[in-house]
BAFI-3210 file (N, C-alpha, C; in Angstrom, 3 decimals, decimal comma, padded with zeros to 6 digits):
// residues 255
n [1|2|3|4|5|6|7|8|9|10|11|12|13|14|15|16|17|18|19|20|21|22|23|24|25|26|27|28|29|30|31|32|33|34|35|36|37|38|39|40|41|42|43|44|45|46|47|48|49|50|51|52|53|54|55|56|57|58|59|60|61|62|63|64|65|66|67|68|69|70|71|72|73|74|75|76|77|78|79|80|81|82|83|84|85|86|87|88|89|90|91|92|93|94|95|96|97|98|99|100|101|102|103|104|105|106|107|108|109|110|111|112|113|114|115|116|117|118|119|120|121|122|123|124|125|126|127|128|129|130|131|132|133|134|135|136|137|138|139|140|141|142|143|144|145|146|147|148|149|150|151|152|153|154|155|156|157|158|159|160|161|162|163|164|165|166|167|168|169|170|171|172|173|174|175|176|177|178|179|180|181|182|183|184|185|186|187|188|189|190|191|192|193|194|195|196|197|198|199|200|201|202|203|204|205|206|207|208|209|210|211|212|213|214|215|216|217|218|219|220|221|222|223|224|225|226|227|228|229|230|231|232|233|234|235|236|237|238|239|240|241|242|243|244|245|246|247|248|249|250|251|252|253|254|255]
n.u [-024,322|-027,340|-027,541|-025,134|-022,746|-024,670|-025,698|-027,518|-029,610|-030,595|-033,204|-033,336|-032,427|-030,777|-031,827|-033,885|-036,414|-034,921|-032,418|-031,994|-032,875|-030,373|-028,590|-029,213|-029,156|-026,197|-025,547|-025,876|-024,269|-024,034|-023,791|-024,427|-025,726|-026,836|-028,880|-029,590|-030,596|-028,308|-025,807|-024,957|-026,393|-026,519|-023,724|-023,077|-024,658|-023,332|-020,938|-021,307|-022,407|-020,519|-018,687|-019,345|-019,424|-019,366|-020,310|-021,772|-022,681|-024,571|-025,445|-028,359|-031,098|-034,052|-036,122|-034,984|-034,639|-032,393|-030,201|-031,341|-030,819|-028,243|-027,871|-028,972|-026,681|-024,581|-025,887|-025,739|-023,555|-021,588|-023,175|-024,236|-024,510|-026,454|-028,801|-030,939|-033,290|-034,670|-037,317|-037,425|-037,907|-039,181|-042,133|-044,254|-046,890|-049,358|-052,376|-055,330|-057,467|-058,511|-056,503|-054,231|-051,456|-050,247|-047,543|-047,365|-048,608|-047,327|-044,607|-045,260|-045,630|-043,397|-041,420|-042,557|-042,081|-039,351|-038,586|-039,724|-038,161|-035,762|-035,962|-036,459|-033,582|-032,241|-033,611|-032,842|-030,242|-030,594|-031,985|-030,001|-027,991|-029,149|-029,446|-031,911|-033,650|-034,834|-037,378|-038,540|-040,974|-041,998|-044,899|-048,128|-050,181|-051,945|-052,806|-054,776|-056,758|-058,319|-057,427|-059,243|-057,712|-055,306|-055,398|-054,436|-054,424|-053,188|-050,709|-051,711|-052,444|-049,829|-048,854|-050,649|-050,356|-047,802|-048,198|-049,769|-047,943|-046,509|-047,752|-047,870|-045,283|-044,651|-045,754|-044,886|-041,923|-041,942|-041,090|-038,368|-037,602|-037,322|-038,935|-041,341|-042,505|-044,400|-044,516|-046,991|-046,974|-048,378|-048,844|-045,711|-042,559|-040,361|-037,812|-039,852|-042,094|-040,957|-041,104|-043,423|-044,826|-043,960|-040,790|-041,465|-043,611|-043,793|-043,616|-046,036|-047,995|-047,327|-047,914|-050,869|-051,434|-050,594|-052,749|-054,753|-054,341|-054,527|-052,721|-051,758|-049,641|-047,479|-045,455|-041,933|-039,061|-037,396|-039,618|-040,576|-038,995|-038,071|-039,972|-039,570|-036,897|-037,317|-039,125|-036,963|-035,810|-034,545|-036,408|-038,914|-039,390|-041,431|-043,058|-044,755|-045,926|-047,137|-048,557|-047,827|-049,404|-048,244|-049,110|-049,246|-052,288|-053,966|-055,407|-056,964|-059,188|-059,692|-059,168]
n.v [034,241|035,225|036,344|035,234|034,971|035,663|037,468|040,531|042,302|045,333|047,102|050,415|051,438|053,541|055,080|055,336|052,888|050,459|051,034|050,579|048,035|046,878|047,888|046,016|043,625|043,307|043,746|041,229|039,564|039,591|040,693|043,723|044,983|047,857|049,245|052,621|055,750|057,538|059,660|061,498|060,835|058,234|057,083|057,806|056,655|054,133|054,171|054,301|052,045|050,212|050,580|048,538|046,223|044,253|046,033|047,076|049,597|049,903|052,167|053,567|055,166|054,060|054,948|055,508|053,652|052,620|052,850|051,132|048,714|048,626|048,035|045,521|044,291|044,588|043,117|040,502|040,010|040,597|039,837|037,118|035,485|036,450|035,880|037,020|039,535|042,781|044,901|047,969|050,529|053,585|056,090|058,690|060,868|062,329|063,081|064,020|062,236|063,440|065,295|063,899|063,161|061,486|061,171|061,271|058,845|057,174|057,486|055,732|053,150|052,555|052,255|049,901|047,974|048,310|047,114|044,455|043,321|043,630|041,969|039,384|039,198|038,781|036,415|034,743|034,190|033,045|030,728|029,532|029,176|027,371|027,498|028,335|031,143|034,474|036,886|040,045|042,184|045,478|046,741|048,324|049,981|051,803|050,030|048,505|050,043|053,339|056,806|059,720|061,907|061,658|061,546|058,958|057,151|056,132|055,421|053,342|051,592|050,552|049,671|047,846|046,172|045,447|043,827|041,621|040,379|039,704|037,556|035,784|034,972|033,839|031,285|030,233|030,113|028,431|025,855|026,213|026,521|029,257|031,959|034,420|037,343|040,289|043,464|045,906|048,919|051,652|054,986|056,067|057,605|058,476|059,372|059,800|060,813|063,279|064,308|065,114|066,772|070,402|071,285|072,855|071,957|069,494|068,023|068,815|067,349|064,789|064,511|064,865|062,949|060,666|060,355|058,968|056,347|053,792|052,918|055,222|056,707|057,724|055,299|054,386|054,003|051,743|050,565|049,170|048,086|045,932|044,304|043,589|042,030|039,886|038,725|038,086|036,259|032,945|032,569|032,832|030,856|029,172|030,765|032,193|034,344|036,172|039,264|041,365|043,401|046,339|048,457|050,062|049,468|050,267|048,868|046,935|049,075|052,414|055,319]
n.w [-116,206|-117,629|-120,475|-121,362|-123,731|-126,035|-128,701|-129,045|-131,631|-131,947|-133,482|-133,961|-131,472|-130,242|-128,000|-125,291|-124,696|-126,270|-126,210|-123,179|-122,795|-124,467|-122,643|-120,403|-121,411|-121,989|-119,666|-118,487|-119,627|-122,691|-125,841|-128,217|-130,837|-132,447|-134,325|-136,044|-136,519|-138,495|-136,697|-133,888|-131,616|-132,155|-131,764|-129,499|-127,890|-128,438|-127,641|-124,935|-124,113|-124,931|-122,871|-121,109|-122,376|-125,302|-128,037|-131,043|-134,063|-136,501|-138,855|-140,257|-141,513|-141,690|-143,133|-145,739|-148,601|-149,570|-147,649|-145,874|-147,379|-147,253|-144,458|-144,336|-145,693|-143,950|-141,276|-142,256|-142,910|-140,780|-138,796|-138,311|-136,403|-134,555|-131,890|-130,738|-131,055|-131,064|-132,384|-131,777|-133,195|-133,896|-134,348|-133,237|-134,242|-133,820|-135,494|-137,093|-138,926|-141,577|-142,157|-142,713|-145,118|-148,136|-147,528|-144,690|-144,069|-145,462|-144,229|-141,644|-142,759|-144,161|-142,545|-141,088|-143,307|-143,707|-141,074|-141,175|-143,107|-142,442|-140,134|-141,339|-142,245|-140,048|-138,887|-141,059|-140,091|-137,747|-138,340|-139,911|-137,970|-135,976|-133,107|-132,404|-131,046|-130,041|-130,516|-130,083|-130,527|-130,635|-129,912|-129,483|-127,455|-128,885|-130,997|-129,997|-129,093|-129,381|-128,739|-127,985|-127,315|-128,785|-131,672|-134,245|-136,312|-138,755|-137,191|-135,345|-137,297|-138,296|-135,816|-135,244|-137,483|-137,014|-134,534|-135,872|-137,375|-135,306|-134,384|-136,730|-137,324|-135,124|-135,153|-137,479|-136,994|-134,622|-134,802|-135,683|-133,001|-132,674|-130,469|-130,540|-129,476|-128,323|-126,959|-125,697|-125,239|-123,104|-122,802|-122,500|-121,163|-123,380|-125,703|-127,838|-127,395|-126,556|-128,857|-129,590|-127,800|-126,727|-125,142|-122,872|-122,412|-121,565|-119,423|-117,840|-119,735|-119,649|-116,930|-116,764|-118,809|-117,531|-115,675|-116,930|-116,771|-114,873|-112,829|-112,448|-113,352|-116,137|-118,001|-118,027|-119,637|-118,412|-117,129|-119,622|-120,897|-119,046|-119,381|-121,857|-121,618|-120,030|-121,762|-123,995|-122,518|-121,047|-119,122|-120,007|-121,650|-122,464|-123,861|-126,738|-129,115|-127,805|-126,851|-124,806|-122,620|-121,412|-119,641|-117,568|-116,773|-118,588|-120,712|-119,008|-118,184|-117,918|-115,878]
ca.u [-025,288|-028,437|-027,359|-023,866|-022,167|-025,564|-025,616|-028,599|-029,530|-032,074|-033,646|-034,120|-031,948|-030,090|-032,353|-035,308|-036,430|-034,282|-031,085|-032,251|-032,740|-029,209|-027,662|-029,239|-028,595|-024,905|-024,978|-025,911|-023,072|-024,332|-023,476|-025,408|-025,806|-027,581|-029,245|-030,184|-030,173|-026,689|-025,633|-024,073|-026,772|-025,821|-022,548|-022,901|-025,125|-022,770|-020,064|-021,809|-022,754|-019,115|-017,941|-019,834|-019,339|-019,233|-021,414|-021,569|-023,647|-025,379|-026,213|-029,170|-032,016|-035,134|-036,837|-034,094|-034,700|-031,177|-029,606|-032,064|-030,282|-026,902|-028,124|-029,049|-025,727|-023,902|-025,997|-025,803|-022,230|-021,061|-023,646|-025,142|-024,821|-027,291|-029,958|-031,861|-033,560|-035,674|-037,978|-037,968|-037,980|-040,880|-042,014|-045,473|-047,153|-050,900|-053,018|-056,380|-057,528|-058,585|-055,380|-053,248|-051,385|-049,614|-046,214|-047,681|-049,054|-046,022|-043,751|-045,079|-045,529|-042,177|-041,002|-042,511|-041,273|-037,681|-038,810|-040,176|-037,163|-034,566|-036,264|-036,055|-032,334|-031,775|-033,897|-032,177|-029,204|-030,863|-032,100|-028,764|-027,235|-029,484|-029,589|-032,937|-033,764|-036,181|-037,478|-039,644|-041,274|-042,273|-046,254|-048,315|-051,799|-052,992|-052,724|-056,035|-057,911|-058,255|-057,594|-059,737|-056,622|-054,236|-055,850|-053,475|-054,945|-051,947|-049,836|-052,358|-052,486|-048,760|-048,702|-051,713|-049,315|-046,491|-048,789|-050,120|-046,543|-045,770|-048,642|-047,577|-043,931|-044,560|-046,290|-044,007|-040,876|-041,798|-040,350|-036,857|-036,929|-037,418|-040,057|-041,807|-043,424|-044,541|-045,080|-048,049|-046,960|-049,259|-047,703|-044,109|-041,813|-039,199|-037,783|-040,554|-043,199|-040,532|-041,297|-044,814|-044,773|-043,039|-040,227|-041,774|-045,208|-043,778|-043,883|-047,550|-048,666|-047,172|-048,888|-052,094|-051,822|-050,489|-054,017|-055,547|-053,768|-054,956|-051,751|-051,591|-048,540|-047,068|-044,294|-040,649|-038,251|-037,460|-040,629|-041,131|-037,370|-037,995|-040,813|-038,624|-035,846|-038,103|-039,293|-035,968|-034,619|-035,090|-037,518|-039,965|-039,207|-042,809|-044,061|-044,351|-047,281|-047,978|-048,646|-047,852|-049,870|-047,046|-049,553|-050,319|-053,489|-055,036|-056,226|-057,755|-059,736|-059,122|-059,747]
ca.v [034,871|034,727|035,859|034,747|034,686|035,755|038,481|040,869|043,341|046,336|047,985|051,494|051,208|054,509|055,666|055,104|051,378|049,740|051,293|050,000|046,633|046,693|047,739|044,975|042,159|043,407|043,694|039,801|038,802|039,440|041,923|044,091|045,510|049,048|049,759|053,660|056,576|058,101|060,807|061,458|059,719|056,363|057,096|058,059|055,399|052,513|054,376|054,117|050,367|049,579|050,492|047,591|045,178|044,376|046,614|047,667|050,173|050,146|053,453|053,320|055,761|053,019|055,517|055,321|052,251|052,222|052,582|049,610|047,410|048,543|047,646|044,163|043,460|044,653|042,375|039,303|039,735|040,743|039,695|036,217|034,888|037,047|035,044|037,994|040,599|043,648|045,652|048,839|051,727|054,014|057,177|059,037|062,132|062,432|063,694|063,870|061,589|064,054|065,723|062,928|063,437|060,328|061,213|061,115|057,583|056,396|057,313|054,859|051,831|052,315|051,704|048,228|047,662|047,884|046,168|043,658|042,590|043,368|040,806|038,438|038,961|038,064|034,996|033,624|033,639|032,076|029,427|028,547|028,719|026,205|027,535|028,859|032,810|035,258|037,987|040,765|043,452|046,764|047,285|049,992|050,009|052,204|049,338|047,843|050,967|054,505|057,639|060,701|063,117|061,749|060,740|058,322|056,146|055,446|054,767|052,283|050,445|050,032|048,926|046,728|045,159|044,257|042,626|040,645|039,716|038,786|036,081|035,006|034,582|032,887|030,119|030,083|029,865|027,561|024,788|026,040|027,198|030,789|032,563|035,639|037,903|041,923|044,554|046,781|050,183|052,560|056,223|055,852|058,740|058,054|060,644|059,619|061,726|064,650|064,882|065,255|067,868|071,089|071,213|073,654|071,069|067,994|067,752|068,981|066,494|063,842|064,381|064,508|061,421|059,689|060,335|057,744|055,063|052,735|053,026|056,962|057,622|057,179|054,494|054,713|052,829|050,568|049,451|048,316|047,274|044,870|043,118|042,804|041,253|038,905|037,803|037,393|035,366|031,687|032,435|032,837|030,050|028,509|031,746|032,714|034,957|036,604|040,675|041,816|044,873|046,859|050,019|050,643|049,051|050,662|047,717|046,898|049,942|053,691|056,080]
ca.w [-116,489|-118,295|-121,736|-121,738|-125,274|-126,844|-129,337|-129,477|-132,477|-131,655|-134,397|-133,148|-130,032|-129,986|-127,149|-124,886|-124,065|-127,215|-125,483|-121,859|-123,092|-124,672|-121,406|-119,708|-121,918|-122,173|-118,109|-118,009|-120,297|-123,967|-126,677|-128,626|-132,208|-132,458|-135,682|-135,863|-137,466|-138,287|-135,905|-132,322|-130,810|-131,874|-131,540|-127,777|-127,245|-128,583|-126,653|-123,782|-124,071|-125,077|-121,618|-120,266|-123,223|-126,896|-128,857|-132,593|-134,368|-138,084|-139,005|-141,215|-141,730|-142,064|-144,201|-146,800|-148,690|-149,912|-146,165|-145,462|-148,097|-146,706|-143,044|-144,703|-145,717|-142,788|-140,504|-142,689|-143,379|-139,527|-137,187|-138,459|-134,964|-133,371|-131,709|-129,930|-131,748|-130,486|-132,850|-131,051|-133,887|-133,925|-133,844|-133,034|-134,698|-133,769|-136,704|-137,391|-140,148|-142,243|-142,348|-143,288|-146,520|-148,552|-146,766|-143,406|-144,025|-146,187|-143,192|-140,753|-143,174|-144,882|-140,960|-141,072|-144,587|-142,950|-139,612|-141,688|-143,816|-141,574|-139,285|-141,889|-142,711|-138,846|-138,746|-141,798|-139,455|-136,500|-138,752|-140,175|-136,806|-135,600|-131,880|-132,087|-130,897|-129,386|-131,146|-129,112|-131,289|-129,719|-130,717|-128,664|-126,977|-129,928|-131,845|-129,512|-128,905|-129,466|-127,401|-128,680|-127,198|-129,656|-133,059|-134,668|-137,275|-139,348|-136,433|-135,126|-138,500|-138,566|-134,879|-135,518|-138,584|-136,188|-133,647|-136,692|-137,785|-134,128|-134,094|-137,586|-137,081|-133,853|-135,768|-138,684|-136,779|-133,686|-135,117|-135,462|-131,992|-132,356|-130,201|-131,287|-128,845|-128,572|-125,776|-125,963|-123,952|-123,108|-122,424|-121,886|-121,506|-124,042|-126,651|-128,699|-126,533|-126,509|-130,376|-129,779|-127,277|-126,577|-123,891|-121,927|-121,836|-121,691|-117,883|-117,661|-120,790|-119,072|-115,779|-117,419|-119,473|-116,296|-114,788|-117,901|-116,351|-113,174|-111,830|-111,808|-113,767|-117,443|-118,018|-118,082|-120,684|-117,832|-117,288|-120,622|-120,966|-118,192|-119,925|-122,846|-121,200|-119,581|-123,264|-124,236|-121,426|-120,676|-117,922|-121,074|-122,895|-123,297|-124,304|-127,875|-129,739|-126,760|-127,041|-123,639|-122,230|-120,400|-120,025|-116,440|-116,580|-119,372|-121,448|-118,058|-117,993|-117,708|-115,018]
c.u [-026,327|-028,227|-025,863|-023,652|-023,495|-025,556|-027,156|-028,848|-030,980|-032,019|-034,271|-033,588|-031,268|-030,458|-033,453|-035,323|-035,481|-032,692|-031,268|-032,022|-031,330|-028,424|-028,176|-028,870|-026,977|-024,638|-025,044|-025,255|-023,241|-023,535|-024,405|-024,527|-026,992|-027,866|-030,103|-029,750|-028,824|-026,867|-025,203|-025,034|-026,618|-024,721|-022,239|-023,441|-024,122|-021,204|-020,279|-021,622|-021,285|-018,189|-017,920|-019,778|-019,086|-020,651|-020,996|-022,579|-023,490|-026,180|-027,117|-030,444|-033,104|-036,153|-036,402|-033,649|-033,031|-030,142|-030,062|-031,576|-028,885|-026,738|-028,306|-027,709|-024,738|-024,301|-025,759|-024,548|-021,211|-021,672|-024,638|-025,394|-025,848|-028,398|-030,965|-032,171|-034,638|-036,204|-038,398|-038,236|-039,067|-040,720|-043,757|-045,910|-048,581|-051,116|-054,145|-056,791|-057,622|-057,441|-054,191|-052,962|-050,830|-048,620|-046,287|-047,725|-047,703|-044,800|-043,815|-045,096|-044,225|-041,173|-041,182|-042,189|-040,186|-037,936|-038,909|-038,977|-035,854|-034,705|-035,932|-034,583|-031,739|-032,205|-033,407|-030,631|-029,234|-031,194|-030,917|-028,095|-027,937|-029,539|-030,800|-032,776|-035,156|-036,128|-038,657|-039,908|-042,184|-043,807|-046,856|-049,706|-052,621|-053,388|-054,142|-057,005|-057,262|-058,102|-058,186|-058,369|-055,689|-054,837|-054,610|-053,659|-054,012|-050,799|-050,600|-052,291|-051,038|-048,570|-049,494|-051,023|-048,279|-046,964|-049,350|-048,848|-046,123|-046,647|-048,201|-046,200|-043,878|-044,883|-045,261|-042,507|-040,545|-040,839|-038,880|-036,571|-037,067|-038,843|-040,160|-043,010|-043,557|-044,717|-045,743|-048,098|-048,095|-048,406|-046,456|-043,292|-040,821|-039,102|-038,949|-041,904|-042,476|-040,444|-042,975|-045,226|-043,929|-042,149|-040,923|-043,316|-045,060|-044,113|-045,569|-048,224|-048,576|-047,775|-050,143|-052,129|-051,595|-051,864|-054,748|-055,209|-054,083|-053,709|-051,202|-050,307|-048,232|-045,787|-042,906|-039,999|-037,981|-038,281|-040,769|-039,680|-037,502|-038,726|-040,038|-037,419|-036,334|-038,511|-038,277|-035,355|-035,555|-036,052|-038,925|-040,100|-040,429|-043,774|-043,947|-045,841|-047,990|-047,489|-048,858|-048,273|-048,917|-047,599|-050,359|-051,524|-054,218|-056,297|-057,342|-059,330|-059,174|-060,003|-060,185]
c.v [034,833|034,581|035,773|034,244|034,981|036,922|038,874|042,191|043,870|046,948|049,132|051,839|052,234|055,242|054,962|053,322|050,018|049,685|050,519|048,632|046,169|046,625|046,725|043,563|042,198|043,179|042,195|038,877|038,936|040,520|042,351|044,829|046,561|049,469|051,135|054,807|057,349|059,498|060,687|060,720|058,340|056,193|057,128|056,919|054,066|052,735|053,915|052,647|049,535|049,556|049,149|046,160|045,154|044,973|047,109|048,326|049,941|051,618|053,500|054,041|054,871|053,621|055,726|053,929|051,832|052,245|051,366|048,615|047,475|047,994|045,959|043,228|043,139|043,426|040,750|038,810|039,618|040,237|038,291|035,463|035,393|036,295|035,987|039,064|041,577|044,789|046,982|050,364|052,179|055,655|057,756|060,432|062,190|063,517|063,278|063,394|062,256|064,997|065,234|063,339|062,149|060,190|060,878|059,568|056,902|056,220|055,933|053,201|051,512|051,681|050,237|047,736|047,120|046,870|045,050|042,710|042,738|042,081|039,679|038,172|038,067|036,676|034,156|033,280|032,840|030,650|028,664|028,232|027,510|026,481|028,193|030,475|033,190|036,476|038,740|042,290|044,630|047,442|048,459|049,383|050,784|051,318|048,138|048,706|052,311|055,747|058,844|061,986|063,023|060,949|060,092|057,106|055,511|054,847|053,367|051,038|050,002|049,314|047,767|045,568|044,106|043,655|041,435|039,655|039,133|037,269|035,102|034,414|033,516|031,490|029,350|029,440|029,296|026,549|024,619|026,950|028,703|031,286|033,889|036,418|039,500|042,226|045,395|048,087|050,882|054,039|055,969|057,002|058,542|059,402|060,635|060,500|063,225|065,242|065,384|066,356|068,897|071,322|071,535|073,005|069,840|067,328|067,658|067,744|065,256|063,339|064,144|063,301|060,583|059,326|059,389|056,757|054,783|053,150|054,259|057,310|056,751|055,987|054,958|053,477|051,994|049,948|048,360|047,812|045,778|043,795|042,640|041,802|040,133|037,811|037,526|036,227|033,846|031,643|032,350|031,953|029,033|029,308|032,325|033,120|035,725|038,111|040,990|043,180|045,357|047,968|050,668|050,526|049,447|049,780|047,229|047,733|051,119|054,375|057,256]
c.w [-117,449|-120,015|-122,011|-122,832|-126,263|-127,698|-129,412|-130,343|-131,994|-132,460|-133,627|-131,566|-129,698|-128,343|-126,466|-124,321|-125,005|-126,276|-123,859|-121,978|-123,533|-123,363|-120,499|-120,236|-121,772|-120,310|-117,573|-119,168|-121,699|-124,626|-127,465|-130,116|-132,450|-133,829|-135,690|-136,457|-137,571|-137,694|-134,623|-131,467|-130,851|-131,811|-130,315|-127,395|-127,366|-127,711|-125,315|-123,486|-124,041|-123,754|-120,558|-121,157|-124,267|-127,240|-130,100|-132,682|-135,967|-138,034|-140,215|-140,798|-142,366|-142,987|-145,426|-147,307|-149,087|-148,413|-145,808|-145,989|-147,383|-145,154|-143,462|-144,600|-144,606|-141,729|-140,821|-142,934|-141,845|-138,543|-137,432|-137,460|-134,273|-133,310|-130,930|-130,572|-130,877|-131,569|-132,204|-132,025|-133,951|-133,911|-133,779|-133,018|-134,592|-134,675|-136,971|-138,510|-141,494|-142,725|-142,989|-144,729|-147,293|-147,749|-145,712|-143,126|-144,602|-144,832|-142,088|-141,367|-144,088|-143,584|-140,893|-142,000|-144,115|-141,909|-140,290|-142,459|-143,249|-140,339|-139,939|-142,183|-141,084|-138,740|-139,813|-141,203|-138,307|-136,999|-139,269|-138,818|-135,999|-133,961|-131,626|-131,766|-129,918|-130,239|-130,260|-130,161|-130,304|-130,286|-129,729|-128,434|-127,958|-131,078|-131,287|-129,633|-129,414|-128,691|-128,386|-128,475|-128,459|-131,066|-133,473|-135,475|-138,026|-138,373|-135,758|-136,019|-138,388|-137,112|-134,762|-136,464|-137,762|-135,121|-134,636|-137,037|-136,434|-134,224|-135,184|-137,735|-135,826|-134,239|-137,002|-138,039|-135,219|-133,949|-135,168|-134,405|-131,762|-131,746|-130,461|-130,507|-129,255|-127,147|-126,413|-125,017|-124,243|-123,203|-121,861|-121,911|-121,960|-124,773|-127,874|-128,538|-126,596|-127,804|-130,338|-128,967|-127,034|-125,426|-122,871|-121,357|-121,591|-120,336|-117,518|-118,436|-119,834|-117,793|-116,078|-118,242|-118,309|-115,638|-115,740|-117,223|-115,061|-112,294|-111,650|-112,735|-115,160|-117,000|-118,014|-119,032|-119,817|-117,467|-118,494|-121,150|-120,048|-118,681|-120,890|-122,788|-120,850|-120,753|-123,980|-123,640|-121,462|-119,972|-118,922|-122,041|-123,376|-123,325|-125,474|-128,491|-128,806|-127,333|-125,625|-123,152|-120,931|-120,263|-118,854|-116,041|-117,641|-119,915|-120,146|-117,909|-117,434|-116,759|-115,502]
res [m|e|f|e|g|k|k|l|v|v|i|g|g|a|s|g|m|g|l|k|v|a|e|d|v|i|g|e|g|g|s|a|v|i|v|g|r|p|g|q|k|l|d|d|a|v|a|t|l|s|r|s|g|s|a|w|s|i|a|a|d|l|a|d|r|n|q|v|v|e|a|h|k|q|l|s|e|d|h|p|d|a|t|l|l|v|n|s|a|g|f|f|k|p|k|p|f|l|d|y|e|v|a|d|y|d|a|y|h|d|l|n|r|a|t|f|f|l|t|q|t|i|v|r|g|m|v|t|g|g|q|g|g|a|i|v|n|v|g|s|m|w|a|h|q|a|l|a|v|t|p|s|s|a|y|s|m|a|k|a|g|l|h|a|l|t|h|n|l|a|i|e|l|a|s|e|g|i|r|v|n|a|v|a|p|a|v|t|r|t|p|l|f|e|k|v|f|p|a|d|q|l|d|g|a|m|e|q|l|g|g|l|h|p|l|g|r|v|g|t|p|q|d|v|a|a|a|i|v|f|l|l|s|s|a|s|s|w|t|t|g|a|i|f|n|v|d|g|g|v|m|a|g|r|n]
***
C-alpha cells in the first residue's frame, strides 16, 4: 500500500479536508497524528480513525503559545518518525479592511506563527531520520486574488505567506529529500464556512458561490484531500514547490 509504515501529522485535522487526508493515508497503510483544538471533535476524530489503524491526538489551541510549546514537545518526543505533514489549520472571517482591529489581524498571523514552528519541529525529525518526507500546506485561492463578496485582506496575507513558505522550504529542503507543496482551494464546503454563514443560510450561500466556479459547484473536502494525498504520495516524487489550484477553475476565469 502507498503509505505502508509511514506516519502523517495533520495540523488542524479534526474535521474537513485534514481529517479526510488522515482517513485516506490510514486506508493506505499509514498512521496519523491529529493536532487540533482540545474538545470532543478532536476526540471523536481520533476515535473514528483508530477503527481503521493507528491514530493519536495532540490537543492544542494554536492561538495559545503555551499550548503550542507543549505540542512541540509531544511531537518531538513521541512522533519524531513522522515523514508526512499536512498544514490544514485555518479559519475564515470575511471583514472589510477598515473594520479590522489588531486582534482580528493577530489571530491569522498567530496561526501562521504556530504553523511555522510546528513545521520546523516535524522537519527536524525528518532530517534526523534521513528518509526524506513530504509536506503539503493548505493555502487558498484568496492568496492569489480577492473577491468583493468576501473582503479578506488579513486572511489573504496569511495564506500568501503560507504560499511563500512553501516555495522557500521546497528549495531549502530539497537536498534532504523533503518535498514541499501546497494546494490553493476556492470555496470548499468544510466546517470553515459553517462559521461564516448562519445554518439556515448555508445551503443558499454555497449554491450562490458555486456559480462563481466554471465547474459550477463549490468543492468538497474529498476534492481537496485527493490532491493533497497525491502530493504526499510517490506519484508526485518529482514535484516540489508547486501551488496546486484546486478551485473548480476559478483561477482560469470566473463565470
